[in-house]
Steps between C-alpha positions, in 0.01 A plus 500: 500500500682285243705196602819676382420798723443272796822330430674833489348612831606170675853541359520857625370399841771229512770755411360744752553262795807319339310170511780337319711548821239306716725200559773742597279666755324189634795251551536581864116440549524163323801404702313596820208288403728200425708530820197543722344190362829309492398425141184579316189573693144401387430597133222723610741696720753519226236640264377764732847599606597562136187706452577703807872555402411602136202716601689671786806576276305615206276727711794648686689584188184653344451708815869615480453615140186699593670656804814597298322615177566870549870438613538256203370776253782743604786248484633447143590136589142409605287740288427231251327285766153409421299743708714820450526426127115457473500143397289407797275716709534532863141376549572177299795416712285568826255241364793260473603569851136431614490176322827380659376606849199284442691203383741551789213504752342190347836311506555609870144370584576154356842487677358577843357755730844628622596579140191714485573676807856583394400650157489850641860466602594422140274784374666751726848393392414525134352852548780622725758381254342675202533833677808442705759656292316833560590497860785249588822361359397173656268439214725214362458315826124558494500364152676187634245470785218523244667217302546293808125484535526210233711254699329602828151472360582164334641363822203602701260354247680160540561497873264768647798707647867592468813342669864601505574331168232708336633824648855420376348433147307811509784722631722355208232612263474845646886564480530343151232727353611807691864441378411471138240788525772731630718410186193575284440833665847629421392571139239747633710671777529835321126513406384393848720754668359774274149399578550474873461107496673278738733204443814363640704621203351853552566489873854346504631529144571232248815355657360451845164376339693225327676405823164485672354287219809259526455479884123406448597236244775356725245467771252338246763243413563424862142460577443269209809286612341469848212325360713193456542481872139599577315273260514154336679671197818317398808549285285524185361827634840583617624501131213725413598741778860507375378589149286779652801637670693498187224690319468749785871565461468539126218737547708731717800473262284631218438824672753751646517868600633574148306251295118495518431380142377153609282605795185357351672179402651463842187579696244313275654232282755361741246483777251316279776241456540491884134454553477202261807341652360524846170344389658227287755380778250513786257303280770253399603457861156428629382269217794318352 
């Protein structure tokens, strides 16, 4: 295979799992690592946590693409994705999942025995989420739980267990992800209803779904605020939380029951900014 073909394949794999959004997805994991260590843990721990976070996220996204390939092929919005469009074969993506699983296992082994023991929990969450919209409108919360594996796993890797602060951080992650995933799902409401798929917009309608997403994000903001009182974080982090609150408000002002044109921008781009703000201000507070 020519180098140009290899480069094309790598690029397509990156597009498949939205690798460019990795920081967006992993900010809570990195924050969990920093808060658990009250700074920066040993360099080896940092390295293997990053390997675990990237391998877990990439593998989980690839698994979701494989699980949804037939559904994606029917939906005009997603028919152009790599597997239904024939750009990548299912077998190739399964190899990627296997590689990610091996890397995740190796990273867990270096991070401690308890991390290895807990790998099946993460695997079950990843698999259940990938099929959850076929049987429950709680799929958004299951996605949030799957994403919260990142801060929980990072915290356990540093300290060997979870405490109340870790649980608060994880819950904030769950509700944040569930909230913007509800907004994202609004664009597929008609298709999902036709195909017998489940989501909060299908179950409750767009207007109520937006209210539920807003409630989740109000709870997210409250939980992030509470970390000021539960940790060593100071006013520097507080400024970041206020900015996050502003961006969450902006996100919900972009989408209304009569205006869904900016659903993708609201659910992706705005939350990318939120994740970066969280990471920057936590890092600044701990190290400056």
